[in-house]
N, CA and C atoms as a LAMMPS dump frame, in Angstrom:
ITEM: TIMESTEP
0
ITEM: NUMBER OF ATOMS
525
ITEM: BOX BOUNDS ff ff ff
-5.0000000000000000e+02 5.0000000000000000e+02
-5.0000000000000000e+02 5.0000000000000000e+02
-5.0000000000000000e+02 5.0000000000000000e+02
ITEM: ATOMS id mol type element x y z
1 1 1 N 0.822 -1.195 0
2 1 2 C 0 0 0
3 1 3 C 0.87 1.265 0
4 2 1 N 1.963 1.24 0.789
5 2 2 C 2.842 2.396 0.877
6 2 3 C 3.479 2.699 -0.481
7 3 1 N 3.907 1.662 -1.202
8 3 2 C 4.499 1.867 -2.523
9 3 3 C 3.488 2.476 -3.484
10 4 1 N 2.228 2.067 -3.356
11 4 2 C 1.175 2.639 -4.202
12 4 3 C 1.046 4.139 -3.96
13 5 1 N 1.063 4.531 -2.677
14 5 2 C 0.939 5.953 -2.349
15 5 3 C 2.107 6.751 -2.912
16 6 1 N 3.317 6.218 -2.776
17 6 2 C 4.499 6.898 -3.312
18 6 3 C 4.377 7.031 -4.825
19 7 1 N 3.969 5.95 -5.486
20 7 2 C 3.795 5.974 -6.934
21 7 3 C 2.73 7 -7.33
22 8 1 N 1.591 6.979 -6.624
23 8 2 C 0.495 7.886 -6.942
24 8 3 C 0.924 9.338 -6.768
25 9 1 N 1.633 9.624 -5.671
26 9 2 C 2.118 10.99 -5.44
27 9 3 C 3.074 11.417 -6.546
28 10 1 N 3.937 10.513 -6.983
29 10 2 C 4.887 10.829 -8.054
30 10 3 C 4.162 11.14 -9.348
31 11 1 N 3.153 10.335 -9.661
32 11 2 C 2.372 10.566 -10.882
33 11 3 C 1.657 11.908 -10.8
34 12 1 N 1.028 12.197 -9.655
35 12 2 C 0.332 13.471 -9.481
36 12 3 C 1.294 14.649 -9.609
37 13 1 N 2.454 14.516 -8.973
38 13 2 C 3.45 15.59 -9.048
39 13 3 C 3.91 15.791 -10.489
40 14 1 N 4.116 14.696 -11.211
41 14 2 C 4.529 14.797 -12.61
42 14 3 C 3.475 15.473 -13.463
43 15 1 N 2.217 15.105 -13.27
44 15 2 C 1.136 15.739 -14.034
45 15 3 C 1.026 17.212 -13.697
46 16 1 N 1.22 17.55 -12.427
47 16 2 C 1.17 18.939 -12.018
48 16 3 C 2.306 19.724 -12.657
49 17 1 N 3.501 19.153 -12.707
50 17 2 C 4.636 19.833 -13.337
51 17 3 C 4.401 20.04 -14.825
52 18 1 N 3.795 19.064 -15.485
53 18 2 C 3.486 19.217 -16.909
54 18 3 C 2.516 20.368 -17.105
55 19 1 N 1.492 20.457 -16.245
56 19 2 C 0.511 21.528 -16.391
57 19 3 C 1.131 22.886 -16.111
58 20 1 N 2.155 22.945 -15.259
59 20 2 C 2.793 24.213 -14.936
60 20 3 C 3.557 24.801 -16.113
61 21 1 N 3.994 23.978 -17.019
62 21 2 C 4.802 24.463 -18.124
63 21 3 C 4.001 25.3 -19.108
64 22 1 N 2.685 25.283 -19.022
65 22 2 C 1.864 25.991 -19.994
66 22 3 C 1.391 27.351 -19.497
67 23 1 N 1.973 27.922 -18.461
68 23 2 C 1.567 29.222 -17.964
69 23 3 C 0.753 29.089 -16.697
70 24 1 N 0.03 30.157 -16.355
71 24 2 C -0.747 30.171 -15.117
72 24 3 C -1.833 29.11 -15.138
73 25 1 N -1.95 28.424 -14.038
74 25 2 C -2.948 27.372 -13.87
75 25 3 C -3.783 27.691 -12.646
76 26 1 N -4.908 27.023 -12.524
77 26 2 C -5.758 27.154 -11.349
78 26 3 C -6.126 25.791 -10.829
79 27 1 N -6.301 25.717 -9.539
80 27 2 C -6.877 24.524 -8.941
81 27 3 C -7.765 24.976 -7.801
82 28 1 N -8.754 24.171 -7.518
83 28 2 C -9.672 24.464 -6.429
84 28 3 C -9.618 23.326 -5.436
85 29 1 N -9.845 23.648 -4.19
86 29 2 C -9.846 22.613 -3.166
87 29 3 C -10.239 23.178 -1.823
88 30 1 N -10.279 22.294 -0.857
89 30 2 C -10.629 22.656 0.513
90 30 3 C -9.355 22.748 1.345
91 31 1 N -9.226 23.842 2.08
92 31 2 C -8.065 24.033 2.941
93 31 3 C -8.214 23.093 4.141
94 32 1 N -7.264 22.181 4.288
95 32 2 C -7.337 21.193 5.359
96 32 3 C -6.305 21.426 6.462
97 33 1 N -5.337 22.291 6.2
98 33 2 C -4.297 22.536 7.206
99 33 3 C -3.656 23.899 6.959
100 34 1 N -3.436 24.625 8.047
101 34 2 C -2.714 25.893 8.001
102 34 3 C -1.382 25.634 8.675
103 35 1 N -0.282 25.713 7.929
104 35 2 C 1.029 25.443 8.507
105 35 3 C 1.591 26.664 9.219
106 36 1 N 1.405 27.826 8.613
107 36 2 C 1.788 29.098 9.226
108 36 3 C 1.069 30.2 8.463
109 37 1 N 1.462 31.435 8.662
110 37 2 C 0.738 32.549 8.062
111 37 3 C 0.882 32.709 6.566
112 38 1 N 1.718 31.888 5.934
113 38 2 C 1.836 31.988 4.478
114 38 3 C 1.905 30.631 3.785
115 39 1 N 1.536 29.56 4.477
116 39 2 C 1.566 28.232 3.865
117 39 3 C 0.368 27.412 4.327
118 40 1 N -0.329 26.809 3.359
119 40 2 C -1.495 25.981 3.664
120 40 3 C -1.422 24.678 2.879
121 41 1 N -2.243 23.73 3.282
122 41 2 C -2.431 22.512 2.502
123 41 3 C -3.893 22.435 2.128
124 42 1 N -4.142 22.013 0.894
125 42 2 C -5.513 21.82 0.474
126 42 3 C -5.642 20.506 -0.264
127 43 1 N -6.856 19.991 -0.244
128 43 2 C -7.158 18.741 -0.928
129 43 3 C -8.061 19.065 -2.094
130 44 1 N -7.664 18.603 -3.257
131 44 2 C -8.488 18.749 -4.449
132 44 3 C -9.123 17.397 -4.743
133 45 1 N -10.275 17.42 -5.369
134 45 2 C -10.957 16.173 -5.7
135 45 3 C -11.326 16.222 -7.182
136 46 1 N -10.443 15.725 -8.04
137 46 2 C -10.797 15.713 -9.454
138 46 3 C -11.987 14.796 -9.696
139 47 1 N -12.899 15.202 -10.564
140 47 2 C -14.122 14.45 -10.811
141 47 3 C -13.863 13.073 -11.416
142 48 1 N -12.759 12.921 -12.143
143 48 2 C -12.531 11.663 -12.842
144 48 3 C -11.562 10.722 -12.128
145 49 1 N -11.158 11.023 -10.912
146 49 2 C -10.222 10.167 -10.187
147 49 3 C -10.871 9.719 -8.88
148 50 1 N -10.975 8.434 -8.705
149 50 2 C -11.539 7.887 -7.472
150 50 3 C -10.432 7.22 -6.674
151 51 1 N -9.496 8.003 -6.198
152 51 2 C -8.365 7.471 -5.439
153 51 3 C -7.932 8.517 -4.425
154 52 1 N -7.133 8.096 -3.479
155 52 2 C -6.603 9.012 -2.479
156 52 3 C -5.706 10.03 -3.153
157 53 1 N -5.903 11.269 -2.826
158 53 2 C -5.034 12.319 -3.352
159 53 3 C -4.384 13.035 -2.18
160 54 1 N -3.067 13.083 -2.151
161 54 2 C -2.39 13.759 -1.032
162 54 3 C -2.666 15.263 -1.059
163 55 1 N -2.605 15.916 0.093
164 55 2 C -2.801 17.367 0.122
165 55 3 C -1.738 18.083 -0.706
166 56 1 N -2.127 19.204 -1.268
167 56 2 C -1.217 20.052 -2.037
168 56 3 C -0.786 21.195 -1.125
169 57 1 N 0.518 21.377 -1.01
170 57 2 C 1.042 22.453 -0.167
171 57 3 C 1.185 23.713 -1.015
172 58 1 N 0.63 24.821 -0.506
173 58 2 C 0.626 26.092 -1.23
174 58 3 C 1.273 27.163 -0.365
175 59 1 N 2.24 27.845 -0.94
176 59 2 C 2.898 28.995 -0.308
177 59 3 C 2.281 30.23 -0.93
178 60 1 N 1.743 31.137 -0.102
179 60 2 C 1.09 32.327 -0.617
180 60 3 C 2.115 33.228 -1.305
181 61 1 N 1.854 33.525 -2.552
182 61 2 C 2.748 34.306 -3.395
183 61 3 C 2.777 35.773 -2.972
184 62 1 N 3.964 36.344 -2.946
185 62 2 C 4.106 37.786 -2.734
186 62 3 C 4.073 38.243 -1.297
187 63 1 N 3.987 37.298 -0.344
188 63 2 C 3.978 37.688 1.067
189 63 3 C 4.973 36.843 1.857
190 64 1 N 5.348 37.328 3.02
191 64 2 C 6.211 36.578 3.929
192 64 3 C 5.701 36.833 5.343
193 65 1 N 5.121 35.804 5.955
194 65 2 C 4.543 35.923 7.29
195 65 3 C 5.584 35.603 8.349
196 66 1 N 5.366 36.095 9.559
197 66 2 C 6.288 35.759 10.649
198 66 3 C 6.342 34.246 10.867
199 67 1 N 7.497 33.755 11.264
200 67 2 C 7.652 32.336 11.585
201 67 3 C 6.841 32.019 12.837
202 68 1 N 6.484 30.746 13.002
203 68 2 C 5.611 30.35 14.115
204 68 3 C 6.179 30.728 15.483
205 69 1 N 7.496 30.658 15.656
206 69 2 C 8.112 30.975 16.949
207 69 3 C 8.488 32.448 17.075
208 70 1 N 8.207 33.205 16.045
209 70 2 C 8.517 34.624 16.021
210 70 3 C 7.319 35.402 16.566
211 71 1 N 7.565 36.635 17.038
212 71 2 C 6.459 37.488 17.469
213 71 3 C 5.449 37.599 16.323
214 72 1 N 4.197 37.471 16.635
215 72 2 C 3.078 37.516 15.693
216 72 3 C 2.975 36.281 14.799
217 73 1 N 3.856 35.312 14.969
218 73 2 C 3.792 34.103 14.15
219 73 3 C 2.503 33.322 14.36
220 74 1 N 2.134 33.105 15.611
221 74 2 C 0.898 32.36 15.901
222 74 3 C -0.34 33.177 15.558
223 75 1 N -0.274 34.476 15.763
224 75 2 C -1.42 35.334 15.403
225 75 3 C -1.642 35.328 13.899
226 76 1 N -0.546 35.364 13.145
227 76 2 C -0.639 35.33 11.69
228 76 3 C -1.257 34.011 11.22
229 77 1 N -0.78 32.919 11.796
230 77 2 C -1.32 31.601 11.455
231 77 3 C -2.812 31.529 11.782
232 78 1 N -3.189 32.014 12.951
233 78 2 C -4.595 31.973 13.361
234 78 3 C -5.458 32.861 12.475
235 79 1 N -4.935 33.998 12.08
236 79 2 C -5.685 34.906 11.202
237 79 3 C -5.979 34.213 9.872
238 80 1 N -4.967 33.556 9.317
239 80 2 C -5.16 32.831 8.061
240 80 3 C -6.156 31.687 8.251
241 81 1 N -6.062 30.984 9.38
242 81 2 C -7.002 29.896 9.671
243 81 3 C -8.433 30.426 9.756
244 82 1 N -8.607 31.586 10.389
245 82 2 C -9.941 32.178 10.492
246 82 3 C -10.484 32.582 9.117
247 83 1 N -9.595 33.028 8.239
248 83 2 C -10.024 33.438 6.894
249 83 3 C -10.444 32.255 6.038
250 84 1 N -9.599 31.196 5.994
251 84 2 C -9.837 30.146 4.997
252 84 3 C -9.814 28.722 5.523
253 85 1 N -9.56 28.514 6.802
254 85 2 C -9.499 27.157 7.332
255 85 3 C -10.785 26.388 7.077
256 86 1 N -10.676 25.205 6.462
257 86 2 C -11.834 24.362 6.177
258 86 3 C -12.711 24.839 5.041
259 87 1 N -12.298 25.888 4.346
260 87 2 C -13.124 26.459 3.272
261 87 3 C -12.581 26.072 1.904
262 88 1 N -13.442 26.15 0.907
263 88 2 C -13.043 25.899 -0.477
264 88 3 C -12.477 27.181 -1.071
265 89 1 N -11.321 27.053 -1.72
266 89 2 C -10.633 28.197 -2.306
267 89 3 C -10.17 27.85 -3.718
268 90 1 N -9.764 28.864 -4.436
269 90 2 C -9.141 28.692 -5.745
270 90 3 C -7.726 29.24 -5.658
271 91 1 N -6.781 28.502 -6.239
272 91 2 C -5.38 28.907 -6.233
273 91 3 C -4.919 29.098 -7.668
274 92 1 N -4.374 30.273 -7.974
275 92 2 C -3.736 30.531 -9.272
276 92 3 C -2.238 30.439 -9.046
277 93 1 N -1.56 29.701 -9.919
278 93 2 C -0.128 29.485 -9.717
279 93 3 C 0.571 29.315 -11.055
280 94 1 N 1.888 29.543 -11.037
281 94 2 C 2.701 29.336 -12.237
282 94 3 C 3.904 28.458 -11.981
283 95 1 N 4.298 28.31 -10.706
284 95 2 C 5.519 27.548 -10.431
285 95 3 C 5.549 27.044 -9.003
286 96 1 N 6.586 26.265 -8.708
287 96 2 C 6.872 25.79 -7.363
288 96 3 C 8.014 26.621 -6.779
289 97 1 N 8.063 26.675 -5.447
290 97 2 C 9.222 27.302 -4.821
291 97 3 C 10.291 26.237 -4.593
292 98 1 N 11.379 26.602 -3.947
293 98 2 C 12.488 25.665 -3.782
294 98 3 C 12.154 24.5 -2.858
295 99 1 N 11.055 24.582 -2.12
296 99 2 C 10.616 23.486 -1.252
297 99 3 C 9.507 22.657 -1.896
298 100 1 N 9.297 22.86 -3.172
299 100 2 C 8.294 22.139 -3.971
300 100 3 C 6.853 22.449 -3.575
301 101 1 N 6.629 23.603 -2.964
302 101 2 C 5.269 24.063 -2.69
303 101 3 C 4.802 24.849 -3.902
304 102 1 N 3.502 24.787 -4.2
305 102 2 C 2.968 25.667 -5.236
306 102 3 C 3.089 27.091 -4.722
307 103 1 N 3.505 27.988 -5.566
308 103 2 C 3.588 29.394 -5.223
309 103 3 C 2.346 30.036 -5.821
310 104 1 N 1.355 30.338 -4.978
311 104 2 C 0.066 30.72 -5.53
312 104 3 C -0.627 31.881 -4.869
313 105 1 N -1.606 32.369 -5.607
314 105 2 C -2.508 33.408 -5.122
315 105 3 C -3.817 32.727 -4.776
316 106 1 N -4.26 32.9 -3.543
317 106 2 C -5.46 32.22 -3.071
318 106 3 C -6.631 33.196 -3.064
319 107 1 N -7.742 32.729 -3.621
320 107 2 C -8.965 33.518 -3.666
321 107 3 C -10.073 32.726 -2.979
322 108 1 N -10.787 33.398 -2.108
323 108 2 C -11.934 32.819 -1.42
324 108 3 C -13.179 33.508 -1.948
325 109 1 N -14.126 32.713 -2.411
326 109 2 C -15.406 33.265 -2.85
327 109 3 C -16.471 32.69 -1.941
328 110 1 N -17.203 33.585 -1.278
329 110 2 C -18.266 33.158 -0.372
330 110 3 C -19.555 33.9 -0.711
331 111 1 N -20.641 33.215 -0.509
332 111 2 C -21.965 33.808 -0.719
333 111 3 C -22.809 33.582 0.528
334 112 1 N -22.63 34.442 1.526
335 112 2 C -23.357 34.334 2.796
336 112 3 C -23.706 35.713 3.308
337 113 1 N -24.796 36.285 3.142
338 113 2 C -25.834 35.998 2.153
339 113 3 C -25.474 36.569 0.785
340 114 1 N -24.606 37.609 0.777
341 114 2 C -24.191 38.186 -0.503
342 114 3 C -22.86 37.593 -0.92
343 115 1 N -22.615 37.549 -2.213
344 115 2 C -21.361 36.992 -2.721
345 115 3 C -20.256 38.046 -2.675
346 116 1 N -19.069 37.607 -2.269
347 116 2 C -17.895 38.459 -2.328
348 116 3 C -16.668 37.58 -2.567
349 117 1 N -15.641 38.198 -3.12
350 117 2 C -14.389 37.509 -3.412
351 117 3 C -13.286 38.178 -2.602
352 118 1 N -12.439 37.356 -1.981
353 118 2 C -11.363 37.875 -1.148
354 118 3 C -10.02 37.404 -1.676
355 119 1 N -9.124 38.345 -1.942
356 119 2 C -7.732 38.048 -2.267
357 119 3 C -7.043 37.79 -0.931
358 120 1 N -6.823 36.528 -0.606
359 120 2 C -6.314 36.134 0.703
360 120 3 C -4.897 36.649 0.93
361 121 1 N -4.046 36.576 -0.093
362 121 2 C -2.669 37.056 0.042
363 121 3 C -2.672 38.528 0.45
364 122 1 N -3.461 39.324 -0.248
365 122 2 C -3.54 40.755 0.048
366 122 3 C -4.155 40.997 1.422
367 123 1 N -5.143 40.196 1.805
368 123 2 C -5.789 40.359 3.107
369 123 3 C -4.79 40.166 4.246
370 124 1 N -3.865 39.221 4.077
371 124 2 C -2.867 38.976 5.123
372 124 3 C -1.955 40.19 5.312
373 125 1 N -1.525 40.792 4.226
374 125 2 C -0.646 41.969 4.311
375 125 3 C -1.43 43.173 4.816
376 126 1 N -2.639 43.342 4.307
377 126 2 C -3.483 44.468 4.69
378 126 3 C -3.795 44.472 6.187
379 127 1 N -3.932 43.285 6.781
380 127 2 C -4.233 43.177 8.21
381 127 3 C -2.976 43.267 9.074
382 128 1 N -1.825 43.416 8.446
383 128 2 C -0.579 43.485 9.207
384 128 3 C -0.161 42.126 9.743
385 129 1 N -0.523 41.066 9.039
386 129 2 C -0.159 39.712 9.45
387 129 3 C 0.973 39.136 8.607
388 130 1 N 1.472 39.921 7.657
389 130 2 C 2.579 39.487 6.798
390 130 3 C 3.223 40.71 6.153
391 131 1 N 4.457 40.525 5.742
392 131 2 C 5.182 41.531 4.979
393 131 3 C 4.974 41.269 3.49
394 132 1 N 5.232 42.276 2.679
395 132 2 C 5.362 42.065 1.236
396 132 3 C 6.665 41.291 1.038
397 133 1 N 6.622 40.217 0.249
398 133 2 C 7.827 39.416 0.009
399 133 3 C 8.839 40.244 -0.768
400 134 1 N 10.101 40.155 -0.36
401 134 2 C 11.155 40.927 -1.013
402 134 3 C 12.23 40.015 -1.579
403 135 1 N 12.765 40.436 -2.71
404 135 2 C 13.889 39.762 -3.344
405 135 3 C 14.929 40.838 -3.597
406 136 1 N 16.098 40.679 -3.03
407 136 2 C 17.15 41.711 -3.082
408 136 3 C 16.618 43.047 -2.581
409 137 1 N 15.928 42.992 -1.451
410 137 2 C 15.367 44.171 -0.773
411 137 3 C 14.296 44.907 -1.564
412 138 1 N 13.787 44.309 -2.604
413 138 2 C 12.745 44.927 -3.43
414 138 3 C 11.493 44.063 -3.371
415 139 1 N 10.337 44.671 -3.051
416 139 2 C 9.084 43.92 -3.019
417 139 3 C 8.82 43.345 -4.409
418 140 1 N 8.462 42.078 -4.451
419 140 2 C 8.22 41.418 -5.741
420 140 3 C 6.882 41.803 -6.347
421 141 1 N 5.987 42.342 -5.537
422 141 2 C 4.671 42.76 -6.025
423 141 3 C 4.345 44.137 -5.461
424 142 1 N 4.283 45.151 -6.314
425 142 2 C 4.014 46.515 -5.844
426 142 3 C 2.727 46.636 -5.032
427 143 1 N 1.694 45.882 -5.41
428 143 2 C 0.43 45.934 -4.664
429 143 3 C 0.661 45.557 -3.202
430 144 1 N 1.454 44.536 -2.965
431 144 2 C 1.71 44.093 -1.595
432 144 3 C 2.534 45.127 -0.833
433 145 1 N 3.48 45.769 -1.512
434 145 2 C 4.284 46.813 -0.867
435 145 3 C 3.388 47.978 -0.441
436 146 1 N 2.428 48.323 -1.279
437 146 2 C 1.503 49.407 -0.954
438 146 3 C 0.612 49.033 0.228
439 147 1 N 0.111 47.797 0.236
440 147 2 C -0.724 47.339 1.354
441 147 3 C 0.086 47.294 2.649
442 148 1 N 1.343 46.882 2.549
443 148 2 C 2.207 46.853 3.735
444 148 3 C 2.405 48.265 4.284
445 149 1 N 2.646 49.219 3.407
446 149 2 C 2.85 50.603 3.847
447 149 3 C 1.61 51.142 4.553
448 150 1 N 0.441 50.806 4.03
449 150 2 C -0.812 51.247 4.649
450 150 3 C -0.991 50.597 6.017
451 151 1 N -0.748 49.291 6.104
452 151 2 C -0.875 48.584 7.386
453 151 3 C 0.117 49.135 8.399
454 152 1 N 1.304 49.419 7.939
455 152 2 C 2.354 49.958 8.816
456 152 3 C 1.95 51.33 9.36
457 153 1 N 1.471 52.204 8.486
458 153 2 C 1.118 53.559 8.926
459 153 3 C -0.103 53.575 9.848
460 154 1 N -0.988 52.582 9.693
461 154 2 C -2.159 52.53 10.57
462 154 3 C -1.962 51.577 11.752
463 155 1 N -0.722 51.051 11.883
464 155 2 C -0.349 50.178 13.002
465 155 3 C -1.258 48.958 13.131
466 156 1 N -1.506 48.315 11.999
467 156 2 C -2.291 47.087 11.966
468 156 3 C -1.407 45.898 12.331
469 157 1 N -1.945 44.956 13.085
470 157 2 C -1.267 43.696 13.353
471 157 3 C 0.134 43.868 13.905
472 158 1 N 1.092 43.241 13.236
473 158 2 C 2.482 43.239 13.711
474 158 3 C 3.093 44.628 13.724
475 159 1 N 2.486 45.567 13.044
476 159 2 C 3.01 46.935 13.012
477 159 3 C 2.706 47.688 14.299
478 160 1 N 1.998 47.037 15.241
479 160 2 C 1.808 47.615 16.568
480 160 3 C 3.103 47.536 17.373
481 161 1 N 3.97 46.588 17.001
482 161 2 C 5.263 46.431 17.675
483 161 3 C 6.164 47.621 17.343
484 162 1 N 7.036 47.978 18.262
485 162 2 C 7.911 49.126 18.023
486 162 3 C 8.965 48.839 16.956
487 163 1 N 9.434 47.589 16.87
488 163 2 C 10.457 47.26 15.887
489 163 3 C 10.302 45.805 15.419
490 164 1 N 9.269 45.52 14.618
491 164 2 C 9.065 44.134 14.182
492 164 3 C 10.233 43.656 13.319
493 165 1 N 10.601 42.385 13.508
494 165 2 C 11.721 41.797 12.779
495 165 3 C 11.188 41.061 11.556
496 166 1 N 11.75 41.372 10.413
497 166 2 C 11.344 40.724 9.174
498 166 3 C 11.616 39.222 9.258
499 167 1 N 10.727 38.404 8.717
500 167 2 C 10.906 36.947 8.813
501 167 3 C 12.224 36.462 8.214
502 168 1 N 12.657 37.063 7.115
503 168 2 C 13.901 36.614 6.487
504 168 3 C 15.104 36.905 7.386
505 169 1 N 15.066 37.985 8.158
506 169 2 C 16.144 38.261 9.114
507 169 3 C 16.048 37.33 10.312
508 170 1 N 14.83 37.082 10.775
509 170 2 C 14.628 36.175 11.91
510 170 3 C 15.12 34.775 11.574
511 171 1 N 14.828 34.301 10.355
512 171 2 C 15.275 32.967 9.94
513 171 3 C 16.8 32.87 9.921
514 172 1 N 17.473 33.909 9.43
515 172 2 C 18.94 33.913 9.405
516 172 3 C 19.527 33.775 10.805
517 173 1 N 18.902 34.427 11.772
518 173 2 C 19.414 34.394 13.151
519 173 3 C 19.067 33.111 13.892
520 174 1 N 17.987 32.43 13.511
521 174 2 C 17.491 31.288 14.282
522 174 3 C 17.579 29.948 13.568
523 175 1 N 18.098 29.906 12.388
524 175 2 C 18.212 28.603 11.688
525 175 3 C 19.625 28.291 11.336
């Protein structure tokens, strides 16, 4: 049975990699686990497959949340859990990160009683629960940098702290 699961996961991963080569893709599923403020697992159920499908790990694109042991790490994780835990979401993605997680933008659409769509990645930054992700000290997404600046100036979430430590600096010191 264990060999079957390994084989099935390999086949699924291979099919996913093939689909990634054609540009932006989407998948829908139910969020079954929140690992931290910028990483979740979801289960998709393709209509034509009647077999166990392992959870897909998704890293929220364009943001960097505090680590779990860092100040605001647990609050960030809980905020994300409150937003999408156990809910059906859609993920748009183009690639994997170096840990083989899908790097995606998560959208939640709910109709209770009125329909609305939530950009989850942006909501995390807007609430001060994550930073805009930076590469060589430059935000990779201008929208996230703008939301971070607004959250910072209004002292939302982690910006209530006098000197919050960026997750990438915290990781360097603690790993």
